[in-house]
mmCIF file of the N, C-alpha and C atoms, coordinates in Angstrom:
data_MODEL
# 
_entry.id   MODEL 
# 
loop_
_atom_site.group_PDB 
_atom_site.id 
_atom_site.type_symbol 
_atom_site.label_atom_id 
_atom_site.label_alt_id 
_atom_site.label_comp_id 
_atom_site.label_asym_id 
_atom_site.label_entity_id 
_atom_site.label_seq_id 
_atom_site.pdbx_PDB_ins_code 
_atom_site.Cartn_x 
_atom_site.Cartn_y 
_atom_site.Cartn_z 
_atom_site.occupancy 
_atom_site.B_iso_or_equiv 
_atom_site.pdbx_formal_charge 
_atom_site.auth_seq_id 
_atom_site.auth_comp_id 
_atom_site.auth_asym_id 
_atom_site.auth_atom_id 
_atom_site.pdbx_PDB_model_num 
ATOM 1   N N  . MET A 1 1  ? 45.552 123.457 63.353  1.00 0.00 ? 1  MET A N  1 
ATOM 2   C CA . MET A 1 1  ? 46.945 123.455 62.951  1.00 0.00 ? 1  MET A CA 1 
ATOM 3   C C  . MET A 1 1  ? 47.061 122.729 61.619  1.00 0.00 ? 1  MET A C  1 
ATOM 4   N N  . GLU A 1 2  ? 47.854 123.270 60.778  1.00 0.00 ? 2  GLU A N  1 
ATOM 5   C CA . GLU A 1 2  ? 48.019 122.658 59.462  1.00 0.00 ? 2  GLU A CA 1 
ATOM 6   C C  . GLU A 1 2  ? 48.953 121.448 59.524  1.00 0.00 ? 2  GLU A C  1 
ATOM 7   N N  . ASP A 1 3  ? 48.928 120.675 58.470  1.00 0.00 ? 3  ASP A N  1 
ATOM 8   C CA . ASP A 1 3  ? 49.771 119.483 58.380  1.00 0.00 ? 3  ASP A CA 1 
ATOM 9   C C  . ASP A 1 3  ? 51.220 119.917 58.177  1.00 0.00 ? 3  ASP A C  1 
ATOM 10  N N  . LEU A 1 4  ? 52.068 119.596 59.146  1.00 0.00 ? 4  LEU A N  1 
ATOM 11  C CA . LEU A 1 4  ? 53.463 120.023 59.091  1.00 0.00 ? 4  LEU A CA 1 
ATOM 12  C C  . LEU A 1 4  ? 54.354 119.061 58.306  1.00 0.00 ? 4  LEU A C  1 
ATOM 13  N N  . LYS A 1 5  ? 53.838 117.919 57.998  1.00 0.00 ? 5  LYS A N  1 
ATOM 14  C CA . LYS A 1 5  ? 54.647 116.916 57.296  1.00 0.00 ? 5  LYS A CA 1 
ATOM 15  C C  . LYS A 1 5  ? 55.044 117.373 55.892  1.00 0.00 ? 5  LYS A C  1 
ATOM 16  N N  . ASN A 1 6  ? 54.262 118.226 55.318  1.00 0.00 ? 6  ASN A N  1 
ATOM 17  C CA . ASN A 1 6  ? 54.542 118.697 53.963  1.00 0.00 ? 6  ASN A CA 1 
ATOM 18  C C  . ASN A 1 6  ? 55.415 119.952 53.940  1.00 0.00 ? 6  ASN A C  1 
ATOM 19  N N  . LYS A 1 7  ? 55.807 120.432 55.096  1.00 0.00 ? 7  LYS A N  1 
ATOM 20  C CA . LYS A 1 7  ? 56.608 121.660 55.167  1.00 0.00 ? 7  LYS A CA 1 
ATOM 21  C C  . LYS A 1 7  ? 58.092 121.336 55.037  1.00 0.00 ? 7  LYS A C  1 
ATOM 22  N N  . THR A 1 8  ? 58.798 122.245 54.397  1.00 0.00 ? 8  THR A N  1 
ATOM 23  C CA . THR A 1 8  ? 60.250 122.105 54.285  1.00 0.00 ? 8  THR A CA 1 
ATOM 24  C C  . THR A 1 8  ? 60.878 122.540 55.603  1.00 0.00 ? 8  THR A C  1 
ATOM 25  N N  . PRO A 1 9  ? 62.122 122.172 55.844  1.00 0.00 ? 9  PRO A N  1 
ATOM 26  C CA . PRO A 1 9  ? 62.794 122.633 57.068  1.00 0.00 ? 9  PRO A CA 1 
ATOM 27  C C  . PRO A 1 9  ? 62.844 124.157 57.176  1.00 0.00 ? 9  PRO A C  1 
ATOM 28  N N  . ILE A 1 10 ? 62.997 124.824 56.067  1.00 0.00 ? 10 ILE A N  1 
ATOM 29  C CA . ILE A 1 10 ? 63.020 126.293 56.088  1.00 0.00 ? 10 ILE A CA 1 
ATOM 30  C C  . ILE A 1 10 ? 61.647 126.836 56.483  1.00 0.00 ? 10 ILE A C  1 
ATOM 31  N N  . GLU A 1 11 ? 60.592 126.252 55.937  1.00 0.00 ? 11 GLU A N  1 
ATOM 32  C CA . GLU A 1 11 ? 59.240 126.686 56.301  1.00 0.00 ? 11 GLU A CA 1 
ATOM 33  C C  . GLU A 1 11 ? 58.964 126.425 57.779  1.00 0.00 ? 11 GLU A C  1 
ATOM 34  N N  . LEU A 1 12 ? 59.408 125.277 58.252  1.00 0.00 ? 12 LEU A N  1 
ATOM 35  C CA . LEU A 1 12 ? 59.219 124.958 59.674  1.00 0.00 ? 12 LEU A CA 1 
ATOM 36  C C  . LEU A 1 12 ? 59.982 125.939 60.558  1.00 0.00 ? 12 LEU A C  1 
ATOM 37  N N  . GLN A 1 13 ? 61.204 126.261 60.154  1.00 0.00 ? 13 GLN A N  1 
ATOM 38  C CA . GLN A 1 13 ? 61.996 127.230 60.925  1.00 0.00 ? 13 GLN A CA 1 
ATOM 39  C C  . GLN A 1 13 ? 61.325 128.594 60.945  1.00 0.00 ? 13 GLN A C  1 
ATOM 40  N N  . LYS A 1 14 ? 60.780 129.006 59.798  1.00 0.00 ? 14 LYS A N  1 
ATOM 41  C CA . LYS A 1 14 ? 60.062 130.296 59.714  1.00 0.00 ? 14 LYS A CA 1 
ATOM 42  C C  . LYS A 1 14 ? 58.847 130.276 60.634  1.00 0.00 ? 14 LYS A C  1 
ATOM 43  N N  . MET A 1 15 ? 58.095 129.195 60.595  1.00 0.00 ? 15 MET A N  1 
ATOM 44  C CA . MET A 1 15 ? 56.922 129.073 61.467  1.00 0.00 ? 15 MET A CA 1 
ATOM 45  C C  . MET A 1 15 ? 57.350 129.115 62.931  1.00 0.00 ? 15 MET A C  1 
ATOM 46  N N  . PHE A 1 16 ? 58.412 128.401 63.239  1.00 0.00 ? 16 PHE A N  1 
ATOM 47  C CA . PHE A 1 16 ? 58.929 128.376 64.607  1.00 0.00 ? 16 PHE A CA 1 
ATOM 48  C C  . PHE A 1 16 ? 59.299 129.783 65.075  1.00 0.00 ? 16 PHE A C  1 
ATOM 49  N N  . ASN A 1 17 ? 60.028 130.504 64.236  1.00 0.00 ? 17 ASN A N  1 
ATOM 50  C CA . ASN A 1 17 ? 60.448 131.868 64.588  1.00 0.00 ? 17 ASN A CA 1 
ATOM 51  C C  . ASN A 1 17 ? 59.244 132.793 64.758  1.00 0.00 ? 17 ASN A C  1 
ATOM 52  N N  . ASP A 1 18 ? 58.261 132.669 63.877  1.00 0.00 ? 18 ASP A N  1 
ATOM 53  C CA . ASP A 1 18 ? 57.057 133.497 63.969  1.00 0.00 ? 18 ASP A CA 1 
ATOM 54  C C  . ASP A 1 18 ? 56.292 133.209 65.262  1.00 0.00 ? 18 ASP A C  1 
ATOM 55  N N  . ILE A 1 19 ? 56.172 131.934 65.585  1.00 0.00 ? 19 ILE A N  1 
ATOM 56  C CA . ILE A 1 19 ? 55.452 131.554 66.805  1.00 0.00 ? 19 ILE A CA 1 
ATOM 57  C C  . ILE A 1 19 ? 56.196 132.042 68.038  1.00 0.00 ? 19 ILE A C  1 
ATOM 58  N N  . LYS A 1 20 ? 57.495 131.881 68.037  1.00 0.00 ? 20 LYS A N  1 
ATOM 59  C CA . LYS A 1 20 ? 58.304 132.339 69.175  1.00 0.00 ? 20 LYS A CA 1 
ATOM 60  C C  . LYS A 1 20 ? 58.177 133.849 69.360  1.00 0.00 ? 20 LYS A C  1 
ATOM 61  N N  . GLU A 1 21 ? 58.222 134.589 68.249  1.00 0.00 ? 21 GLU A N  1 
ATOM 62  C CA . GLU A 1 21 ? 58.089 136.044 68.308  1.00 0.00 ? 21 GLU A CA 1 
ATOM 63  C C  . GLU A 1 21 ? 56.712 136.437 68.854  1.00 0.00 ? 21 GLU A C  1 
ATOM 64  N N  . ARG A 1 22 ? 55.673 135.799 68.349  1.00 0.00 ? 22 ARG A N  1 
ATOM 65  C CA . ARG A 1 22 ? 54.303 136.107 68.810  1.00 0.00 ? 22 ARG A CA 1 
ATOM 66  C C  . ARG A 1 22 ? 54.137 135.759 70.285  1.00 0.00 ? 22 ARG A C  1 
ATOM 67  N N  . HIS A 1 23 ? 54.749 134.664 70.699  1.00 0.00 ? 23 HIS A N  1 
ATOM 68  C CA . HIS A 1 23 ? 54.699 134.252 72.105  1.00 0.00 ? 23 HIS A CA 1 
ATOM 69  C C  . HIS A 1 23 ? 55.307 135.330 72.996  1.00 0.00 ? 23 HIS A C  1 
ATOM 70  N N  . GLU A 1 24 ? 56.443 135.855 72.609  1.00 0.00 ? 24 GLU A N  1 
ATOM 71  C CA . GLU A 1 24 ? 57.102 136.904 73.403  1.00 0.00 ? 24 GLU A CA 1 
ATOM 72  C C  . GLU A 1 24 ? 56.256 138.174 73.454  1.00 0.00 ? 24 GLU A C  1 
ATOM 73  N N  . ILE A 1 25 ? 55.626 138.506 72.338  1.00 0.00 ? 25 ILE A N  1 
ATOM 74  C CA . ILE A 1 25 ? 54.773 139.703 72.287  1.00 0.00 ? 25 ILE A CA 1 
ATOM 75  C C  . ILE A 1 25 ? 53.586 139.543 73.236  1.00 0.00 ? 25 ILE A C  1 
ATOM 76  N N  . VAL A 1 26 ? 52.919 138.404 73.166  1.00 0.00 ? 26 VAL A N  1 
ATOM 77  C CA . VAL A 1 26 ? 51.744 138.171 74.018  1.00 0.00 ? 26 VAL A CA 1 
ATOM 78  C C  . VAL A 1 26 ? 52.169 138.116 75.486  1.00 0.00 ? 26 VAL A C  1 
ATOM 79  N N  . LYS A 1 27 ? 53.302 137.495 75.771  1.00 0.00 ? 27 LYS A N  1 
ATOM 80  C CA . LYS A 1 27 ? 53.796 137.427 77.144  1.00 0.00 ? 27 LYS A CA 1 
ATOM 81  C C  . LYS A 1 27 ? 54.047 138.835 77.691  1.00 0.00 ? 27 LYS A C  1 
ATOM 82  N N  . GLU A 1 28 ? 54.643 139.695 76.889  1.00 0.00 ? 28 GLU A N  1 
ATOM 83  C CA . GLU A 1 28 ? 54.898 141.074 77.298  1.00 0.00 ? 28 GLU A CA 1 
ATOM 84  C C  . GLU A 1 28 ? 53.587 141.839 77.513  1.00 0.00 ? 28 GLU A C  1 
ATOM 85  N N  . GLU A 1 29 ? 52.603 141.600 76.663  1.00 0.00 ? 29 GLU A N  1 
ATOM 86  C CA . GLU A 1 29 ? 51.294 142.236 76.831  1.00 0.00 ? 29 GLU A CA 1 
ATOM 87  C C  . GLU A 1 29 ? 50.659 141.808 78.150  1.00 0.00 ? 29 GLU A C  1 
ATOM 88  N N  . ILE A 1 30 ? 50.798 140.544 78.490  1.00 0.00 ? 30 ILE A N  1 
ATOM 89  C CA . ILE A 1 30 ? 50.240 140.043 79.757  1.00 0.00 ? 30 ILE A CA 1 
ATOM 90  C C  . ILE A 1 30 ? 50.937 140.705 80.936  1.00 0.00 ? 30 ILE A C  1 
ATOM 91  N N  . VAL A 1 31 ? 52.252 140.834 80.873  1.00 0.00 ? 31 VAL A N  1 
ATOM 92  C CA . VAL A 1 31 ? 53.000 141.502 81.944  1.00 0.00 ? 31 VAL A CA 1 
ATOM 93  C C  . VAL A 1 31 ? 52.529 142.949 82.074  1.00 0.00 ? 31 VAL A C  1 
ATOM 94  N N  . ASN A 1 32 ? 52.363 143.631 80.949  1.00 0.00 ? 32 ASN A N  1 
ATOM 95  C CA . ASN A 1 32 ? 51.901 145.021 80.982  1.00 0.00 ? 32 ASN A CA 1 
ATOM 96  C C  . ASN A 1 32 ? 50.499 145.127 81.579  1.00 0.00 ? 32 ASN A C  1 
ATOM 97  N N  . CYS A 1 33 ? 49.633 144.182 81.248  1.00 0.00 ? 33 CYS A N  1 
ATOM 98  C CA . CYS A 1 33 ? 48.284 144.176 81.824  1.00 0.00 ? 33 CYS A CA 1 
ATOM 99  C C  . CYS A 1 33 ? 48.350 143.965 83.335  1.00 0.00 ? 33 CYS A C  1 
ATOM 100 N N  . THR A 1 34 ? 49.234 143.102 83.765  1.00 0.00 ? 34 THR A N  1 
ATOM 101 C CA . THR A 1 34 ? 49.387 142.849 85.190  1.00 0.00 ? 34 THR A CA 1 
ATOM 102 C C  . THR A 1 34 ? 49.857 144.105 85.921  1.00 0.00 ? 34 THR A C  1 
ATOM 103 N N  . VAL A 1 35 ? 50.797 144.814 85.323  1.00 0.00 ? 35 VAL A N  1 
ATOM 104 C CA . VAL A 1 35 ? 51.271 146.064 85.919  1.00 0.00 ? 35 VAL A CA 1 
ATOM 105 C C  . VAL A 1 35 ? 50.125 147.068 85.995  1.00 0.00 ? 35 VAL A C  1 
ATOM 106 N N  . THR A 1 36 ? 49.338 147.155 84.938  1.00 0.00 ? 36 THR A N  1 
ATOM 107 C CA . THR A 1 36 ? 48.196 148.070 84.925  1.00 0.00 ? 36 THR A CA 1 
ATOM 108 C C  . THR A 1 36 ? 47.191 147.694 86.015  1.00 0.00 ? 36 THR A C  1 
ATOM 109 N N  . ILE A 1 37 ? 46.938 146.414 86.171  1.00 0.00 ? 37 ILE A N  1 
ATOM 110 C CA . ILE A 1 37 ? 46.019 145.955 87.220  1.00 0.00 ? 37 ILE A CA 1 
ATOM 111 C C  . ILE A 1 37 ? 46.553 146.347 88.593  1.00 0.00 ? 37 ILE A C  1 
ATOM 112 N N  . ASP A 1 38 ? 47.845 146.155 88.821  1.00 0.00 ? 38 ASP A N  1 
ATOM 113 C CA . ASP A 1 38 ? 48.444 146.528 90.102  1.00 0.00 ? 38 ASP A CA 1 
ATOM 114 C C  . ASP A 1 38 ? 48.315 148.026 90.363  1.00 0.00 ? 38 ASP A C  1 
ATOM 115 N N  . GLU A 1 39 ? 48.572 148.826 89.327  1.00 0.00 ? 39 GLU A N  1 
ATOM 116 C CA . GLU A 1 39 ? 48.442 150.276 89.467  1.00 0.00 ? 39 GLU A CA 1 
ATOM 117 C C  . GLU A 1 39 ? 47.000 150.670 89.772  1.00 0.00 ? 39 GLU A C  1 
ATOM 118 N N  . MET A 1 40 ? 46.055 150.054 89.073  1.00 0.00 ? 40 MET A N  1 
ATOM 119 C CA . MET A 1 40 ? 44.640 150.361 89.301  1.00 0.00 ? 40 MET A CA 1 
ATOM 120 C C  . MET A 1 40 ? 44.197 149.916 90.694  1.00 0.00 ? 40 MET A C  1 
ATOM 121 N N  . THR A 1 41 ? 44.745 148.809 91.175  1.00 0.00 ? 41 THR A N  1 
ATOM 122 C CA . THR A 1 41 ? 44.415 148.340 92.521  1.00 0.00 ? 41 THR A CA 1 
ATOM 123 C C  . THR A 1 41 ? 44.838 149.376 93.559  1.00 0.00 ? 41 THR A C  1 
ATOM 124 N N  . VAL A 1 42 ? 46.016 149.942 93.395  1.00 0.00 ? 42 VAL A N  1 
ATOM 125 C CA . VAL A 1 42 ? 46.488 150.982 94.321  1.00 0.00 ? 42 VAL A CA 1 
ATOM 126 C C  . VAL A 1 42 ? 45.560 152.188 94.263  1.00 0.00 ? 42 VAL A C  1 
ATOM 127 N N  . ILE A 1 43 ? 45.207 152.610 93.066  1.00 0.00 ? 43 ILE A N  1 
ATOM 128 C CA . ILE A 1 43 ? 44.309 153.768 92.911  1.00 0.00 ? 43 ILE A CA 1 
ATOM 129 C C  . ILE A 1 43 ? 42.959 153.484 93.568  1.00 0.00 ? 43 ILE A C  1 
ATOM 130 N N  . LEU A 1 44 ? 42.394 152.301 93.303  1.00 0.00 ? 44 LEU A N  1 
ATOM 131 C CA . LEU A 1 44 ? 41.097 151.952 93.892  1.00 0.00 ? 44 LEU A CA 1 
ATOM 132 C C  . LEU A 1 44 ? 41.168 151.898 95.412  1.00 0.00 ? 44 LEU A C  1 
ATOM 133 N N  . ASN A 1 45 ? 42.216 151.310 95.947  1.00 0.00 ? 45 ASN A N  1 
ATOM 134 C CA . ASN A 1 45 ? 42.349 151.244 97.404  1.00 0.00 ? 45 ASN A CA 1 
ATOM 135 C C  . ASN A 1 45 ? 42.459 152.637 98.010  1.00 0.00 ? 45 ASN A C  1 
ATOM 136 N N  . ASN A 1 46 ? 43.184 153.538 97.350  1.00 0.00 ? 46 ASN A N  1 
ATOM 137 C CA . ASN A 1 46 ? 43.284 154.918 97.835  1.00 0.00 ? 46 ASN A CA 1 
ATOM 138 C C  . ASN A 1 46 ? 41.924 155.612 97.789  1.00 0.00 ? 46 ASN A C  1 
ATOM 139 N N  . LYS A 1 47 ? 41.177 155.392 96.718  1.00 0.00 ? 47 LYS A N  1 
ATOM 140 C CA . LYS A 1 47 ? 39.842 156.002 96.611  1.00 0.00 ? 47 LYS A CA 1 
ATOM 141 C C  . LYS A 1 47 ? 38.890 155.431 97.654  1.00 0.00 ? 47 LYS A C  1 
ATOM 142 N N  . LEU A 1 48 ? 38.994 154.128 97.918  1.00 0.00 ? 48 LEU A N  1 
ATOM 143 C CA . LEU A 1 48 ? 38.147 153.522 98.954  1.00 0.00 ? 48 LEU A CA 1 
ATOM 144 C C  . LEU A 1 48 ? 38.475 154.087 100.321 1.00 0.00 ? 48 LEU A C  1 
ATOM 145 N N  . ALA A 1 49 ? 39.759 154.287 100.593 1.00 0.00 ? 49 ALA A N  1 
ATOM 146 C CA . ALA A 1 49 ? 40.164 154.880 101.873 1.00 0.00 ? 49 ALA A CA 1 
ATOM 147 C C  . ALA A 1 49 ? 39.639 156.311 101.978 1.00 0.00 ? 49 ALA A C  1 
ATOM 148 N N  . GLU A 1 50 ? 39.726 157.048 100.894 1.00 0.00 ? 50 GLU A N  1 
ATOM 149 C CA . GLU A 1 50 ? 39.213 158.419 100.871 1.00 0.00 ? 50 GLU A CA 1 
ATOM 150 C C  . GLU A 1 50 ? 37.702 158.429 101.083 1.00 0.00 ? 50 GLU A C  1 
ATOM 151 N N  . LEU A 1 51 ? 36.997 157.538 100.417 1.00 0.00 ? 51 LEU A N  1 
ATOM 152 C CA . LEU A 1 51 ? 35.547 157.447 100.567 1.00 0.00 ? 51 LEU A CA 1 
ATOM 153 C C  . LEU A 1 51 ? 35.164 157.091 102.004 1.00 0.00 ? 51 LEU A C  1 
ATOM 154 N N  . THR A 1 52 ? 35.890 156.170 102.606 1.00 0.00 ? 52 THR A N  1 
ATOM 155 C CA . THR A 1 52 ? 35.628 155.794 104.002 1.00 0.00 ? 52 THR A CA 1 
ATOM 156 C C  . THR A 1 52 ? 35.798 156.993 104.923 1.00 0.00 ? 52 THR A C  1 
ATOM 157 N N  . GLU A 1 53 ? 36.839 157.776 104.712 1.00 0.00 ? 53 GLU A N  1 
ATOM 158 C CA . GLU A 1 53 ? 37.074 158.973 105.528 1.00 0.00 ? 53 GLU A CA 1 
ATOM 159 C C  . GLU A 1 53 ? 35.961 159.998 105.332 1.00 0.00 ? 53 GLU A C  1 
ATOM 160 N N  . ILE A 1 54 ? 35.519 160.174 104.104 1.00 0.00 ? 54 ILE A N  1 
ATOM 161 C CA . ILE A 1 54 ? 34.423 161.109 103.815 1.00 0.00 ? 54 ILE A CA 1 
ATOM 162 C C  . ILE A 1 54 ? 33.148 160.643 104.512 1.00 0.00 ? 54 ILE A C  1 
ATOM 163 N N  . GLU A 1 55 ? 32.872 159.343 104.450 1.00 0.00 ? 55 GLU A N  1 
ATOM 164 C CA . GLU A 1 55 ? 31.665 158.809 105.094 1.00 0.00 ? 55 GLU A CA 1 
ATOM 165 C C  . GLU A 1 55 ? 31.721 158.985 106.611 1.00 0.00 ? 55 GLU A C  1 
ATOM 166 N N  . LYS A 1 56 ? 32.887 158.787 107.219 1.00 0.00 ? 56 LYS A N  1 
ATOM 167 C CA . LYS A 1 56 ? 33.031 158.997 108.666 1.00 0.00 ? 56 LYS A CA 1 
ATOM 168 C C  . LYS A 1 56 ? 32.727 160.448 109.029 1.00 0.00 ? 56 LYS A C  1 
ATOM 169 N N  . ASN A 1 57 ? 33.277 161.368 108.243 1.00 0.00 ? 57 ASN A N  1 
ATOM 170 C CA . ASN A 1 57 ? 33.030 162.792 108.507 1.00 0.00 ? 57 ASN A CA 1 
ATOM 171 C C  . ASN A 1 57 ? 31.560 163.140 108.316 1.00 0.00 ? 57 ASN A C  1 
ATOM 172 N N  . TYR A 1 58 ? 30.931 162.543 107.328 1.00 0.00 ? 58 TYR A N  1 
ATOM 173 C CA . TYR A 1 58 ? 29.508 162.769 107.081 1.00 0.00 ? 58 TYR A CA 1 
ATOM 174 C C  . TYR A 1 58 ? 28.691 162.330 108.292 1.00 0.00 ? 58 TYR A C  1 
ATOM 175 N N  . VAL A 1 59 ? 28.991 161.131 108.779 1.00 0.00 ? 59 VAL A N  1 
ATOM 176 C CA . VAL A 1 59 ? 28.259 160.606 109.932 1.00 0.00 ? 59 VAL A CA 1 
ATOM 177 C C  . VAL A 1 59 ? 28.471 161.513 111.148 1.00 0.00 ? 59 VAL A C  1 
ATOM 178 N N  . LEU A 1 60 ? 29.698 161.958 111.376 1.00 0.00 ? 60 LEU A N  1 
ATOM 179 C CA . LEU A 1 60 ? 29.968 162.847 112.507 1.00 0.00 ? 60 LEU A CA 1 
ATOM 180 C C  . LEU A 1 60 ? 29.177 164.144 112.403 1.00 0.00 ? 60 LEU A C  1 
ATOM 181 N N  . ILE A 1 61 ? 29.100 164.705 111.211 1.00 0.00 ? 61 ILE A N  1 
ATOM 182 C CA . ILE A 1 61 ? 28.365 165.958 111.024 1.00 0.00 ? 61 ILE A CA 1 
ATOM 183 C C  . ILE A 1 61 ? 26.877 165.736 111.239 1.00 0.00 ? 61 ILE A C  1 
ATOM 184 N N  . VAL A 1 62 ? 26.335 164.646 110.699 1.00 0.00 ? 62 VAL A N  1 
ATOM 185 C CA . VAL A 1 62 ? 24.910 164.350 110.880 1.00 0.00 ? 62 VAL A CA 1 
ATOM 186 C C  . VAL A 1 62 ? 24.618 164.150 112.368 1.00 0.00 ? 62 VAL A C  1 
ATOM 187 N N  . GLU A 1 63 ? 25.469 163.437 113.084 1.00 0.00 ? 63 GLU A N  1 
ATOM 188 C CA . GLU A 1 63 ? 25.275 163.233 114.517 1.00 0.00 ? 63 GLU A CA 1 
ATOM 189 C C  . GLU A 1 63 ? 25.323 164.557 115.273 1.00 0.00 ? 63 GLU A C  1 
ATOM 190 N N  . GLU A 1 64 ? 26.215 165.435 114.870 1.00 0.00 ? 64 GLU A N  1 
ATOM 191 C CA . GLU A 1 64 ? 26.325 166.747 115.527 1.00 0.00 ? 64 GLU A CA 1 
ATOM 192 C C  . GLU A 1 64 ? 25.050 167.551 115.286 1.00 0.00 ? 64 GLU A C  1 
ATOM 193 N N  . PHE A 1 65 ? 24.520 167.526 114.066 1.00 0.00 ? 65 PHE A N  1 
ATOM 194 C CA . PHE A 1 65 ? 23.258 168.202 113.793 1.00 0.00 ? 65 PHE A CA 1 
ATOM 195 C C  . PHE A 1 65 ? 22.137 167.629 114.641 1.00 0.00 ? 65 PHE A C  1 
ATOM 196 N N  . ASP A 1 66 ? 22.100 166.320 114.762 1.00 0.00 ? 66 ASP A N  1 
ATOM 197 C CA . ASP A 1 66 ? 21.048 165.665 115.558 1.00 0.00 ? 66 ASP A CA 1 
ATOM 198 C C  . ASP A 1 66 ? 21.144 166.032 117.025 1.00 0.00 ? 66 ASP A C  1 
ATOM 199 N N  . ASN A 1 67 ? 22.357 166.215 117.514 1.00 0.00 ? 67 ASN A N  1 
ATOM 200 C CA . ASN A 1 67 ? 22.549 166.555 118.923 1.00 0.00 ? 67 ASN A CA 1 
ATOM 201 C C  . ASN A 1 67 ? 22.230 168.002 119.225 1.00 0.00 ? 67 ASN A C  1 
ATOM 202 N N  . ARG A 1 68 ? 22.186 168.848 118.247 1.00 0.00 ? 68 ARG A N  1 
ATOM 203 C CA . ARG A 1 68 ? 21.910 170.270 118.504 1.00 0.00 ? 68 ARG A CA 1 
ATOM 204 C C  . ARG A 1 68 ? 20.467 170.521 118.511 1.00 0.00 ? 68 ARG A C  1 
# 
C-alpha cells in the first residue's frame, strides 16, 4: 500500500471509490461462482444417481447371465 499521507482529500476519495467499486465487483463474482458451484453440484449428483442405477442394472444382467 502506498503512503496515504501525501494524498489530497480528492485523491483519497477517488481511491476510496475505486476500492469500493472493485470490492462490489469481486463480491458479485464470488456470488456467481457460488451459484455455479451449486448448479454443478446438482448436475453431479444427478449423474451419480444415474451411474448408480446403470451399475445396478449391469449387476442384475450379469447375475442373470450367470444363472442361465
